[in-house]
C-alpha positions in Angstrom: 32.7 1.6 29.2 32.0 5.1 30.5 32.6 6.9 27.4 29.6 4.9 25.8 27.8 6.1 29.0 28.4 9.3 28.5 27.3 8.8 24.4 24.0 7.3 25.5 23.9 10.1 27.8 24.4 12.7 25.2 22.4 11.1 22.6 19.4 10.3 24.9 18.0 13.9 25.5 17.4 14.6 21.7 15.3 11.7 21.6 12.0 13.5 23.2 12.8 16.8 20.7 12.4 14.5 17.5 9.8 12.7 18.6 7.4 15.7 19.5 6.1 16.3 16.2 5.4 12.6 15.4 3.4 13.0 19.1 1.3 15.8 18.1 0.4 14.7 14.8 -0.8 11.0 16.7 -2.9 13.3 18.3 -4.2 15.6 15.8 -5.0 12.3 14.0 -6.8 10.7 16.9 -8.7 13.5 17.2 -9.7 14.3 14.1 -10.9 10.3 14.0 -12.7 11.0 17.4 -14.9 14.4 16.4 -15.6 13.2 12.7 -17.0 9.8 14.0 -18.9 12.1 16.6 -20.2 14.7 13.8 -21.6 11.7 11.7 -23.1 10.3 14.5 -25.4 13.5 15.4 -25.8 14.6 11.6 -28.8 12.8 11.5 -32.3 13.1 12.8 -31.1 10.9 15.4 -28.0 9.6 17.3 -25.9 7.1 15.5 -24.8 4.7 17.9 -22.3 2.8 15.6 -20.9 5.9 15.0 -20.5 7.0 18.6 -18.8 3.4 19.3 -16.7 4.0 16.8 -15.4 7.8 17.6 -14.3 5.9 20.5 -12.8 2.0 19.2 -11.0 3.5 15.8 -8.6 6.1 17.8 -8.0 3.2 20.7 -7.2 0.7 17.6 -5.1 4.1 15.8 -3.1 4.8 19.4 -2.6 0.7 19.6 -1.1 1.0 16.1 1.2 4.4 16.2 2.6 3.5 20.1 2.4 0.7 21.8 2.6 -2.2 18.9 5.1 0.5 16.9 7.6 0.2 20.2 7.5 -3.4 20.5 8.2 -4.0 17.0 10.9 -1.4 16.8 8.8 0.3 13.6 9.9 3.5 12.2 7.5 5.7 14.0 7.1 8.3 11.0 5.9 5.7 8.8 3.8 4.1 11.2 2.1 7.4 12.4 1.5 8.3 8.3 0.0 5.1 7.5 -2.3 5.3 10.6 -3.3 8.5 9.8 -4.2 7.2 6.2 -6.2 4.3 7.4 -8.0 6.4 9.7 -9.0 9.1 7.5 -9.9 6.3 4.7 -12.5 4.8 7.8 -13.9 8.2 8.4 -14.8 8.7 4.5 -16.1 5.3 3.5 -18.5 5.8 7.1 -19.8 9.0 5.6 -20.5 7.7 2.2 -21.7 4.2 3.8 -21.9 3.0 7.2 -21.5 -0.5 6.5 -18.5 -0.1 4.4 -16.7 2.4 7.0 -17.2 -0.5 9.7 -15.9 -3.3 7.5 -13.1 -0.9 6.5 -12.6 0.0 10.5 -12.4 -4.4 10.6 -10.0 -4.3 7.5 -7.8 -1.7 9.2 -7.4 -4.2 12.2 -6.7 -7.2 10.1 -4.5 -4.9 8.5 -2.8 -4.3 12.0 -2.1 -8.0 12.2 -0.3 -8.4 8.7 1.4 -5.4 9.5 3.0 -7.4 12.5 3.1 -10.8 11.1 5.4 -9.5 8.5 7.7 -7.1 10.5 8.5 -10.3 12.8 8.8 -12.2 9.5 11.7 -9.8 8.2 13.3 -9.4 11.5 13.3 -12.8 12.8 13.6 -15.2 9.9 16.8 -15.5 8.7 16.9 -18.1 5.8 14.5 -17.7 3.0 15.2 -19.6 0.3 13.7 -22.6 1.4 10.5 -21.0 2.3 10.3 -19.3 -1.0 10.5 -22.2 -3.2 8.0 -23.8 -1.1 5.8 -21.1 -1.3 5.9 -19.9 -4.9 4.2 -23.0 -6.0 1.7 -22.4 -3.7 1.3 -18.8 -4.6 0.8 -19.8 -8.3 -2.0 -21.9 -7.5 -4.1 -19.7 -5.4 -3.4 -17.3 -8.4 -5.2 -19.5 -10.6 -8.0 -19.9 -8.1 -9.8 -17.2 -9.8 -9.8 -18.4 -13.9 -11.7 -21.5 -12.6 -14.1 -20.6 -9.8 -13.9 -16.7 -9.8 -16.3 -13.9 -10.8 -15.6 -11.3 -12.9 -15.9 -7.6 -12.1 -15.2 -4.6 -14.5 -13.7 -7.3 -17.3 -11.5 -8.7 -14.9 -11.9 -12.2 -13.3 -10.0 -11.9 -10.2 -12.0 -12.2 -7.5 -13.0 -15.4 -5.5 -16.6 -15.0 -3.2 -16.6 -16.7 -0.1 -20.3 -17.7 1.4 -20.3 -15.3 4.5 -17.2 -13.5 4.3 -17.8 -11.8 1.0 -15.0 -11.7 -2.0 -11.2 -11.3 -1.7 -8.7 -11.0 -4.6 -5.6 -13.4 -4.4 -3.0 -11.4 -6.4 -2.9 -8.8 -3.4 -1.9 -11.1 -1.2 0.4 -12.8 -3.7 2.0 -9.4 -4.1 3.9 -10.1 -0.6 5.4 -13.4 -2.0 6.3 -11.9 -5.1 8.2 -9.3 -3.0 10.0 -11.9 -0.7 10.9 -13.9 -3.9 12.4 -11.2 -5.9 14.4 -10.0 -3.5 15.7 -13.3 -2.2 16.6 -14.6 -5.9 17.8 -10.6 -7.5 20.2 -10.5 -4.1 22.2 -13.6 -5.3 26.1 -12.7 -6.6 25.3 -14.9 -9.3 24.0 -12.9 -12.0 21.0 -13.1 -14.0 21.6 -16.7 -13.9 21.0 -16.6 -10.3 17.4 -14.4 -10.9 16.0 -17.0 -12.9 14.0 -18.6 -10.2 12.4 -15.2 -9.5 11.8 -13.8 -12.9 10.3 -17.3 -13.8 7.9 -16.5 -10.8 7.1 -13.2 -12.3 6.4 -14.4 -15.5 3.8 -17.3 -14.2 2.2 -14.6 -12.2 1.7 -12.3 -14.9 0.8 -14.8 -17.6 -1.9 -15.8 -14.6 -3.1 -12.4 -14.4 -3.7 -11.4 -18.2 -6.1 -14.8 -18.2 -7.7 -12.8 -15.7 -7.7 -9.6 -17.8 -6.6 -7.9 -14.5 -4.1 -6.0 -16.5 -3.8 -3.3 -13.8 -2.2 -5.6 -11.4 -0.1 -6.9 -14.0 1.7 -3.4 -14.9 2.3 -3.3 -11.2 3.8 -6.9 -11.0 5.6 -6.1 -14.5 7.0 -2.8 -13.3 8.2 -3.5 -9.8 10.0 -6.7 -11.6 11.7 -4.5 -14.1 13.0 -2.2 -11.5 14.3 -4.4 -9.1 15.8 -6.3 -11.8 17.7 -3.3 -13.2 18.3 -1.9 -9.3 20.2 -5.5 -8.8 21.7 -6.0 -11.7 22.4 -2.9 -13.2 21.9 -4.4 -16.9 20.8 -1.5 -19.1 20.4 -3.6 -22.2 18.2 -6.4 -20.9 16.1 -3.7 -18.8 15.3 -1.3 -22.4 14.5 -4.8 -23.4 12.1 -5.5 -20.7 10.6 -1.6 -21.4 10.0 -2.7 -24.9 8.6 -5.9 -24.4 6.1 -4.3 -22.1 5.3 -1.6 -24.4 4.3 -4.6 -26.9 2.7 -6.6 -24.1 0.5 -3.2 -23.6 0.0 -3.4 -27.5 -1.3 -6.4 -27.6 -3.5 -6.2 -24.6 -5.1 -2.8 -26.2 -5.7 -5.1 -29.7 -7.2 -8.4 -27.5 -8.9 -7.2 -24.8 -12.5 -4.9 -25.5 -12.6 -3.2 -22.0 -9.0 -1.5 -22.4 -10.0 -0.4 -25.7 -12.6 0.6 -24.0 -10.7 2.3 -21.0 -8.5 4.5 -23.7 -11.1 5.6 -25.4 -12.7 7.2 -22.4 -9.3 8.5 -21.0 -8.8 10.5 -24.8 -12.0 11.9 -24.0 -14.9 10.8 -21.8 -17.3 13.5 -22.6 -18.2 11.8 -26.1 -20.1 9.3 -23.9 -20.7 11.2 -20.7 -24.1 9.1 -19.9 -22.7 6.3 -21.0 -18.7 4.6 -21.0 -17.2 7.6 -19.6 -19.8 8.2 -16.5 -17.6 7.7 -14.0 -14.5 9.7 -15.0 -16.9 12.6 -15.8 -18.7 12.8 -12.3 -15.2 12.0 -10.9 -13.6 15.3 -12.3 -17.2 17.0 -11.2 -17.0 16.0 -7.7 -13.1 16.8 -8.0 -14.1 20.7 -9.3 -17.3 21.0 -6.8 -15.2 20.8 -3.4 -13.2 23.6 -4.7 -10.0 24.5 -2.4 -11.8 23.2 1.2 -14.3 21.0 0.2 -18.4 20.9 0.7 -18.0 18.9 4.0 -17.7 15.6 5.5 -20.8 12.9 4.1 -22.2 15.7 1.9 -21.7 16.3 -2.0 -23.0 13.7 -4.5 -20.1 11.6 -4.6 -22.6 8.6 -4.6 -23.2 9.3 -8.0 -19.9 7.7 -8.9 -20.5 3.4 -9.1 -17.0 2.4 -8.1 -16.8 5.5 -5.2 -16.1 3.2 -2.3 -12.8 1.6 -4.1 -11.2 3.0 -7.6 -12.5 6.9 -7.0 -11.9 7.3 -3.2 -9.8 10.0 -4.0 -12.4 12.1 -5.8 -14.5 11.7 -3.1 -11.6 12.8 -0.6 -11.3 15.7 -3.1 -15.2 16.8 -3.2 -16.0 16.5 0.5 -12.6 17.9 2.1 -11.1 19.6 -1.0 -8.3 20.0 -3.2 -6.1 21.6 -0.6 -6.8 18.2 1.6 -6.1 16.0 -1.7 -2.6 17.7 -1.7 -1.9 17.3 1.7 -2.9 13.4 1.3 -0.4 13.2 -1.6 2.4 14.3 0.4 1.5 11.9 2.8 1.9 9.1 0.4 5.4 11.2 -1.0 6.6 10.6 2.7 5.7 6.8 2.5 7.8 6.4 -0.4 10.6 8.4 0.1 10.7 6.8 3.9 10.6 3.4 2.1 13.4 4.6 -0.2 15.4 5.6 2.7 15.0 2.3 4.9 15.9 0.5 1.3 19.5 2.4 1.2 20.2 2.1 4.7 19.7 -1.6 5.0 22.7 -4.0 5.8 22.1 -6.7 3.1 21.1 -7.2 -0.3 17.7 -8.8 0.4 16.9 -6.6 3.0 17.3 -3.4 0.3 15.5 -4.7 -3.0 13.2 -6.2 -0.1 12.5 -2.9 0.7 12.8 -1.5 -2.8 10.1 -3.8 -4.0 7.6 -2.7 -1.3 8.6 0.6 -1.7 7.6 0.4 -5.4 4.5 -1.8 -4.8 3.0 1.2 -2.6 4.1 4.3 -4.8 3.4 2.8 -8.5 -0.3 2.0 -6.8 -0.8 5.3 -5.9 0.5 6.9 -8.8 -1.9 4.7 -11.4 -4.9 4.9 -9.3 -4.8 8.8 -8.5 -3.8 9.2 -12.3 -6.2 7.3 -13.8 -9.1 9.3 -10.9 -7.4 12.7 -12.2 -7.1 11.8 -16.3 -3.8 11.3 -16.2 -3.5 8.4 -17.4 -6.1 5.9 -18.4 -7.7 4.4 -15.3 -7.2 1.0 -14.1 -8.7 -1.5 -11.4 -6.5 -0.7 -9.0 -7.4 0.4 -5.2 -5.9 3.4 -3.2 -3.8 2.1 -0.7 -5.1 2.6 3.0 -8.0 4.4 1.7 -10.1 2.2 -0.7 -12.5 0.0 0.8 -11.1 -3.6 0.1 -10.1 -6.1 2.9 -7.0 -8.0 0.7 -6.0 -4.4 -0.4 -5.9 -3.2 3.0 -4.2 -6.6 4.3 -1.4 -6.3 1.7 -0.2 -2.5 2.2 0.2 -2.8 5.6 2.0 -6.0 4.8 3.9 -4.1 2.7 4.5 -1.6 5.2 5.1 -4.3 7.8 8.1 -5.1 5.6 9.2 -1.9 5.4 9.0 -1.4 9.1 10.8 -5.1 9.7 13.6 -4.0 7.4 14.3 -0.8 9.5 14.1 -2.6 12.5 16.9 -5.2 11.2 19.2 -2.6 10.9 18.6 -0.9 13.8 19.6 -4.5 15.5 22.2 -4.6 13.3 23.7 -1.2 14.6 23.0 -1.9 18.2 25.2 -5.2 17.7 27.9 -3.5 16.1 27.8 -0.8 19.3 28.0 -3.8 21.4 30.8 -5.4 19.5 32.8 -1.8 19.8 32.4 -1.4 23.5 33.1 -5.1 24.1 36.5 -4.9 22.2 37.1 -1.1 23.6 36.5 -3.2 27.3 38.7 -5.9 26.1 41.7 -3.6 24.9 41.5 -1.6 28.1 
C-alpha cells in the first residue's frame, strides 16, 4: 500500500505541468472568442447588443465544455480543447458574415455538446451493443429513406427534410453515428467475414439509399470508412482490393448517370471555362483565398458573401480570406491533431470493438475534412459535405460532436480499465503481503 501511495505521489506533481499548455490554449481561445465578438459588436455605426451577449455566452459555453464537462466525462483534454476552439472559431466567422447564421451555429454548438455527452456516456456505460445495433439499424435505414419520399433537393442531392418552424435536417448525418457503432460491433467478432455480413449489409443499404438521393459526397464517406474498417478488422487484402475496384466502378457509373457529377468534374478540371456560370463558386473561392494573403483582410471584411455556399461548403475559403493563409494552415494543423489523437485512442483501446469504433469516428472526421477542403482548393472535385465544426448546419455539428464524444468515451473506458487493473494489482499485493 505504501508503494502504491508513493507511486501516486510521484505521478501527481507532473499533471499540472502537462495541463499547463492546454490551460493557456483554452484561455487564449476564450479571449479570442470574447474579443472577436466585441469587435463585431462595435464594428457598425451602433452597438450590436446581440454580439455583446454572444461575447459572454459563447466563452461560457466553451469553458463549460472544455473544463467541467470534460472532467466529469473523463474526456481527452487535448481533443476537447481543439474541438472547442474550432466550434468557437466557426461561430465567430459565421456571425461576421451573417448574425442570424452565427447565432444558429452557437445554438448548434450547444446541441453538439449534448450529443457529445450522450455518445461519450453511451460508449462508457453500455456494455452490450449487439441487441441495440440490431434494433437500431432498421430504424436508421427507414430514417435514411425519408428524404426519398418527402425530402427536397439541394444542389442536385435530395437528402434534406424540412420541418416547419425548425428548418431542415439531414438524416444521413445522424445515421453516420449508428453506422460507426454497427460496423464496430459486427467487425469486432472473431467469426471472419461471415460475422461481418450484418454490418456490411447495413452499409450496403445505406449506400444504396444515398445513391437514390444522389448524395454522392456522403456515400463516398460511408464507403471509404466501411472499406477501411473492413481491412483493419480482417486484414483481407484481396477483398479490400476488390472493394476498391468496385468503388472505382461505382464512381464511373455515377459519372455516367448523374449530370451534376459530370458538371462538378468539368468544373474541377477547368472552372475558368465558365467562370460566371457553373464554375462561379470555385472561382470565387479561389479568388477569396488568394485575396486574403498571408494574414487576411480582417474579420468580417472581404467579399466572401459573393460565394453562394459561403457558410457551408466554402467556409474554409472565408477563413483564408478574412484571417489569411497562415490561419488556414494552423486550422489544418488542428484537424491533424484531432485525427492523430483519434488514431492514438484507437491504438490504446482495450477491446476490438472499442478500437474499431474509435477508428470509424476518426475516419469519418478525417475523410470529411479532406474531401471538403480538397474540393475548395481544387485538389479534388467538390462534393456536398461540410467542414466539421466550422460549417453552418445543425445535423452536421451534432454528428461531428457525437463522433468526438465517441472518441472521448473510448478514451475514458480505456482509463477506467487501467484504473481497475491498478486496483486489482494493489489488492493482490496487499493480499500477498
